[in-house]
C-alpha positions in Angstrom: -1.2 -29.6 6.3 1.3 -27.2 4.9 -0.1 -23.7 4.9 1.0 -21.5 2.0 0.6 -18.2 3.8 2.5 -15.4 1.8 3.4 -17.8 -1.0 2.7 -16.8 -4.6 4.9 -19.2 -6.7 2.7 -21.9 -8.1 5.6 -24.4 -8.7 6.8 -24.1 -5.1 3.2 -24.6 -3.7 2.6 -27.7 -5.9 6.1 -29.4 -5.6 6.3 -28.9 -1.9 2.8 -30.2 -1.2 1.2 -27.0 0.2 -2.6 -26.6 0.5 -3.9 -25.4 -2.8 -7.3 -24.4 -4.1 -7.8 -25.5 -7.7 -8.5 -22.5 -10.0 -7.8 -24.4 -13.2 -11.5 -25.0 -14.1 -11.5 -21.3 -15.0 -8.9 -21.7 -17.8 -11.4 -22.7 -20.5 -13.4 -19.6 -19.6 -10.4 -17.3 -19.8 -9.6 -18.7 -23.2 -13.2 -18.4 -24.5 -13.1 -17.3 -28.1 -16.9 -17.0 -28.1 -16.7 -14.3 -25.4 -13.8 -12.6 -27.2 -11.5 -13.0 -24.3 -7.9 -12.0 -25.2 -6.6 -9.2 -23.1 -8.1 -9.3 -19.6 -8.2 -7.1 -16.6 -8.9 -8.8 -13.3 -9.3 -6.6 -10.2 -9.6 -7.8 -6.6 -8.8 -6.3 -3.1 -5.4 -6.9 -1.7 -4.4 -10.4 -0.3 -7.0 -12.3 -2.4 -4.6 -14.7 -4.1 -4.1 -12.8 -7.4 -0.4 -13.4 -7.5 -0.7 -17.1 -7.1 -3.3 -17.1 -9.8 -1.0 -15.2 -12.2 1.8 -17.7 -11.4 -0.5 -20.6 -12.2 -1.3 -19.1 -15.6 2.4 -18.6 -16.2 3.2 -22.2 -15.5 0.3 -23.5 -17.6 0.8 -21.5 -20.7 4.6 -21.2 -21.0 6.1 -23.4 -23.8 9.3 -23.9 -21.8 7.4 -25.6 -19.0 5.5 -28.1 -21.1 7.6 -31.0 -19.8 6.6 -30.1 -16.2 2.8 -30.2 -16.9 2.2 -33.6 -15.4 4.3 -32.9 -12.2 2.6 -29.5 -11.5 -0.9 -30.1 -12.6 -1.6 -33.8 -11.9 -4.5 -34.0 -9.5 -6.0 -30.7 -10.7 -9.0 -30.4 -12.9 -7.1 -29.1 -16.0 -4.8 -32.2 -16.0 -7.6 -34.3 -17.4 -9.2 -31.4 -19.3 -6.4 -29.5 -21.0 -7.2 -26.5 -23.2 -6.1 -26.0 -26.8 -3.6 -23.3 -25.8 -1.8 -25.2 -23.1 2.0 -24.6 -23.3 1.6 -22.5 -26.5 3.2 -19.1 -25.6 6.4 -17.5 -24.6 5.2 -16.1 -21.2 6.5 -12.9 -19.9 5.5 -12.4 -16.2 5.8 -8.8 -15.0 5.4 -7.7 -11.4 5.4 -4.0 -10.6 5.2 -4.2 -6.8 8.9 -3.4 -6.3 8.9 -0.2 -8.4 10.4 2.6 -6.2 8.1 5.6 -5.6 10.0 7.5 -2.8 13.2 8.6 -4.6 12.0 10.7 -7.5 11.5 10.3 -11.2 14.9 8.8 -12.0 14.6 6.0 -9.5 11.0 5.4 -10.6 12.1 4.9 -14.2 15.1 2.9 -13.3 13.2 0.4 -11.2 10.3 0.2 -13.6 12.9 -0.7 -16.3 14.4 -3.3 -14.0 11.0 -4.8 -13.4 10.7 -5.3 -17.2 14.3 -6.1 -18.1 14.9 -8.9 -15.6 11.9 -11.0 -16.7 12.8 -10.3 -20.4 16.3 -11.5 -19.6 15.1 -14.7 -18.0 12.7 -15.4 -20.9 15.4 -14.9 -23.5 17.8 -17.0 -21.5 15.3 -19.9 -21.4 14.7 -19.8 -25.1 18.1 -18.8 -26.6 18.9 -22.4 -27.6 15.5 -22.9 -29.2 15.1 -19.5 -30.9 18.2 -17.7 -32.1 16.3 -14.4 -32.1 16.0 -14.6 -28.4 19.8 -15.1 -28.1 20.4 -12.0 -30.2 18.2 -9.9 -27.9 19.8 -11.4 -24.8 23.3 -10.3 -26.0 22.1 -6.7 -26.2 19.5 -6.5 -23.5 21.6 -4.3 -21.2 21.8 -1.7 -24.0 18.1 -0.9 -23.7 17.5 2.0 -21.4 13.8 2.5 -22.0 11.0 0.1 -21.1 9.0 0.8 -24.2 12.0 0.2 -26.4 12.8 -3.0 -24.6 9.3 -4.5 -24.8 9.2 -3.5 -28.5 12.4 -5.4 -29.1 11.0 -8.5 -27.4 7.8 -8.4 -29.4 9.9 -8.1 -32.6 12.1 -11.0 -31.6 9.0 -13.2 -30.8 7.6 -12.4 -34.2 10.8 -13.2 -36.0 10.8 -16.5 -34.1 7.3 -17.3 -35.3 6.0 -17.2 -31.7 3.4 -15.2 -29.7 3.9 -13.7 -26.2 1.5 -14.0 -23.3 2.1 -11.0 -21.1 1.0 -11.4 -17.4 1.2 -8.2 -15.4 0.7 -8.7 -11.6 0.0 -5.7 -9.4 -0.1 -3.4 -12.4 -1.2 -0.5 -10.2 0.9 -1.0 -7.1 3.4 1.7 -7.7 0.7 4.1 -8.9 -1.3 3.6 -5.7 1.8 4.3 -3.6 2.4 7.5 -5.5 -1.2 8.7 -5.0 -1.3 7.6 -1.4 1.9 9.6 -0.7 0.5 12.7 -2.3 2.9 12.6 -5.4 0.1 13.6 -7.8 2.4 15.6 -10.1 4.8 12.7 -10.5 2.0 10.3 -11.1 0.5 12.5 -13.8 3.9 13.0 -15.5 4.3 9.2 -16.1 0.8 8.4 -17.2 -0.1 11.4 -19.4 1.1 12.5 -22.8 4.8 11.3 -23.2 5.1 9.6 -19.8 7.1 6.4 -19.8 4.3 4.3 -18.3 1.8 5.5 -20.9 4.4 4.8 -23.7 5.0 1.3 -22.3 1.4 0.4 -22.4 0.9 2.0 -25.8 3.7 -0.3 -27.1 1.9 -3.3 -25.6 -1.3 -2.2 -27.4 0.7 -2.0 -30.7 2.1 -5.5 -30.1 -1.4 -6.9 -29.9 -2.2 -5.4 -33.3 1.0 -6.6 -34.9 0.3 -10.2 -33.6 3.4 -10.4 -31.5 1.3 -10.5 -28.3 -1.3 -13.2 -28.3 -2.7 -12.7 -24.8 -2.5 -10.3 -21.8 -3.7 -10.9 -18.3 -3.5 -8.0 -15.8 -4.2 -8.0 -12.1 -4.6 -5.1 -9.7 -6.7 -3.4 -7.1 -8.4 -0.5 -8.9 -9.0 0.8 -12.4 -7.4 4.2 -11.6 -4.1 3.8 -13.5 -5.7 2.1 -16.5 -8.3 4.8 -16.8 -5.7 7.5 -16.6 -3.8 5.8 -19.5 -6.9 6.5 -21.5 -6.6 5.7 -25.2 -3.0 4.5 -24.7 -4.3 1.2 -23.5 -8.0 0.8 -24.3 -7.9 -2.9 -25.4 -8.7 -4.8 -22.2 -11.8 -6.6 -21.3 -12.8 -5.9 -17.6 -13.9 -9.3 -16.2 -13.8 -8.3 -12.5 -17.5 -7.9 -12.1 -18.8 -10.8 -14.2 -20.6 -13.5 -12.2 -18.8 -16.3 -14.0 -15.5 -15.1 -12.5 -16.8 -14.3 -9.0 -14.7 -17.1 -7.4 -11.6 -16.8 -9.7 -9.7 -15.5 -6.6 -10.3 -16.1 -2.9 -11.7 -19.1 -1.1 -15.2 -20.5 -1.3 -17.0 -21.9 1.7 -16.2 -25.4 0.5 -12.5 -24.4 0.2 -12.4 -23.2 3.8 -14.1 -26.3 5.1 -11.5 -28.4 3.4 -8.7 -26.3 4.9 -10.2 -26.6 8.4 -10.8 -30.3 8.1 -7.2 -31.0 6.9 -5.7 -28.9 9.7 -7.8 -30.6 12.4 -7.0 -34.0 11.0 -3.3 -33.4 11.3 -3.2 -31.5 14.5 -3.7 -33.7 17.6 -2.8 -30.8 19.9 -5.7 -28.7 18.6 -8.1 -31.6 19.1 -7.2 -31.8 22.8 -8.7 -28.3 23.3 -12.6 -28.4 23.0 -12.8 -24.9 21.7 -10.2 -25.3 19.0 -11.6 -28.7 18.0 -15.0 -27.3 17.5 -15.3 -27.4 13.7 -18.5 -25.5 13.5 -17.2 -22.8 15.8 -14.0 -22.4 13.7 -16.1 -22.1 10.6 -18.4 -19.6 12.1 -15.5 -17.5 13.3 -13.9 -17.5 9.8 -17.2 -16.5 8.2 -17.7 -13.7 10.7 -14.3 -12.2 10.2 -13.2 -13.0 6.6 -16.2 -14.0 4.5 -18.8 -11.9 2.7 -17.2 -10.8 -0.6 -19.4 -10.8 -3.7 -18.0 -9.3 -6.8 -21.0 -9.4 -9.1 -24.6 -8.3 -8.6 -25.8 -11.7 -9.9 -23.2 -13.8 -8.1 -24.7 -16.2 -5.6 -21.6 -17.3 -3.7 -19.7 -15.3 -1.1 -15.9 -15.4 -1.0 -13.4 -15.4 1.8 -10.2 -13.4 1.7 -7.8 -16.2 1.2 -4.7 -14.7 2.9 -6.7 -13.8 6.0 -8.0 -17.3 6.3 -4.4 -18.7 5.9 -3.1 -16.2 8.4 -5.8 -17.4 11.0 -5.1 -21.1 10.4 -1.3 -20.6 10.6 -1.7 -18.7 13.9 -4.1 -21.3 15.2 -1.6 -24.1 14.6 1.5 -22.3 15.8 0.1 -20.7 18.9 -2.6 -23.2 19.8 -5.1 -20.3 20.1 -7.1 -17.8 18.0 -4.9 -14.9 16.8 -4.7 -12.1 19.2 -5.3 -9.7 16.3 -7.8 -11.1 13.9 -6.5 -8.8 11.2 -3.0 -9.5 9.9 -0.8 -6.5 10.4 0.4 -6.8 6.8 -3.2 -6.5 5.6 -3.9 -3.6 7.9 -0.9 -1.7 6.5 -2.0 -2.3 2.9 -5.5 -1.1 3.5 -4.4 2.0 5.5 -2.1 3.1 2.6 -4.8 2.6 0.0 -7.4 4.5 2.1 -5.1 7.5 2.0 -5.7 7.9 -1.8 -9.3 8.9 -1.1 -8.2 11.4 1.5 -5.6 13.0 -0.9 -7.7 12.7 -4.1 -9.6 16.0 -3.8 -12.7 14.5 -2.3 -14.0 16.9 0.3 -13.4 15.9 4.0 -17.0 16.4 4.9 -18.2 14.3 1.9 -15.8 11.4 2.9 -16.9 11.7 6.5 -20.5 11.6 5.5 -20.0 8.5 3.3 -18.1 6.7 6.2 -20.7 7.6 8.8 -23.5 6.3 6.5 -21.7 3.0 5.9 -21.0 2.5 9.6 -24.4 3.5 10.8 -26.3 1.4 8.2 -23.8 -1.3 7.4 -24.3 -0.4 3.7 -24.7 2.4 1.2 -26.7 2.5 -2.0 -24.6 3.7 -5.0 -24.0 3.0 -8.6 -20.7 1.1 -9.1 -18.4 3.1 -11.4 -16.1 0.6 -13.2 -13.8 3.2 -14.8 -12.5 6.3 -13.0 -9.2 8.1 -12.8 -7.4 9.8 -9.9 -9.1 13.1 -10.7 -12.6 11.5 -10.6 -12.4 10.6 -6.9 -13.8 13.9 -5.9 -17.4 12.7 -6.6 -19.4 10.6 -4.2 -20.1 7.6 -6.6 -16.4 7.3 -7.6 -15.3 7.5 -3.9 -17.7 4.7 -2.9 -16.6 2.7 -5.9 -13.0 3.1 -4.8 -13.9 1.8 -1.4 -15.5 -1.2 -3.1 -12.4 -1.9 -5.1 -10.3 -1.7 -1.9 -12.5 -4.4 -0.4 -14.0 -2.1 2.1 -17.5 -2.7 0.5 -18.9 -5.5 -1.5 -22.2 -6.2 -3.2 -24.8 -6.7 -0.5 -28.4 -8.1 -0.7 -30.2 -6.0 -3.3 -33.4 -4.4 -2.2 -36.2 -5.7 -4.5 -37.6 -2.3 -5.3 -34.2 -0.6 -6.1 -32.3 -0.4 -9.3 -29.2 1.0 -7.5 -26.8 -1.5 -6.1 -26.5 -1.9 -2.4 -22.8 -2.0 -1.3 -22.3 -3.5 2.2 -19.4 -4.0 4.6 -18.3 -7.6 3.9 -17.1 -8.7 7.3 -16.0 -7.8 10.8 -12.3 -7.0 10.2 -13.3 -4.6 7.5 -15.8 -2.9 9.8 -12.9 -2.5 12.3 -10.8 -0.9 9.6 -13.6 1.5 8.7 -14.0 2.6 12.3 -10.3 3.2 12.6 -10.4 5.3 9.4 -13.4 7.4 10.7 -11.6 7.9 14.1 -8.5 9.1 12.2 -10.6 11.6 10.2 -12.4 12.9 13.4 -9.0 13.4 15.1 -7.6 15.3 12.1 -10.7 17.5 11.4 -12.2 18.1 14.9 -9.5 17.0 17.3 -11.9 14.4 18.6 -10.3 11.2 19.9 -12.1 7.9 19.7 -10.7 4.8 21.4 -11.1 2.1 18.8 -9.6 -0.7 20.9 -13.0 -2.2 21.6 -14.7 -1.4 18.3 -14.2 -4.9 17.0 -16.0 -6.4 20.0 -18.9 -3.9 19.5 -19.2 -4.5 15.8 
């Protein structure tokens, strides 16, 4: 079994025979004309497989990859059940995770432009022989110094070629989250409000959907903060994150994890020689305890595993012949710590944040309305702060009390409980100079 830990390129995963969980049965739902799905926002916590999902969409819908459909999708559900829009679009994949946030406005604009220009360049290069309009844009692409202007030129070129664009934006809020977590509130506001270049970029995308140059948009991220702060500049997306029919669009189901464990054990004689590691039931119980428990809709019946955490565990198990010494991957810990700082720097009172954390850790849950849209300034209220923790993956929909109309949000699993304890300990140290040793908190959880 080849474990695709850290991999997000669909073609590499498929061609090289890595373990893959088939998400293609969702494609007809994402295309649903009856539901009015066109421009979609899909939010999930970090490390849940959103980037691989975005890559799968790119390879399925891109016209230039039509001749690779059989090679990449054979054996998957969609191969025998293709949708009407297969290989119909000029797909532009954008990834804003590499936008610089620590060197000021000029570097932020330059790297944001690069994150747009390089994919546009690659798209035009792929299609220059088929559509002369793309070749003309390619010849002058370096002349464009503004991301709004460049994306507008691409939309125009696609229209002149008689084609439609499918814009896929992965990690749309990554740079915004870094700005907020680093306390760069003024810089953040300057790029999303009024004449800010991020606001102008998204406003141009919105205009492209009206003109017909953009046929579809699919956006992934962690929270709705950036999108809400863009306000009317980009109010065209359908938020599918909390709809029960998309509960398992990212992450692993219990059946997926069982398959991964079975494939690993079947190919690992060295693990079978150790009774503890060969205990299938024990392995599954451990994975459930530490990485399962996510439910992204009140009416969803199935709980979801964090896929990257599961792959991390299985990779460590095979390479070390033992359970990981740290059940939480250090990369995930760093991600969550950075995102948690947004709540601390948002204006939410320290006492209010502490009260929320203590309630969650004492009871294992908190009852609160889930706010689906909130901006950076809104995090000063209790409901918005709790909703932010939900979007981070620190809370998830728990078992709803029969006599309550307010959702119950619960800690999903053991590694998240450990992170919550670490965060509370950090707050106590900062506020009251009280030191808590969290080394054994995981064992006590």
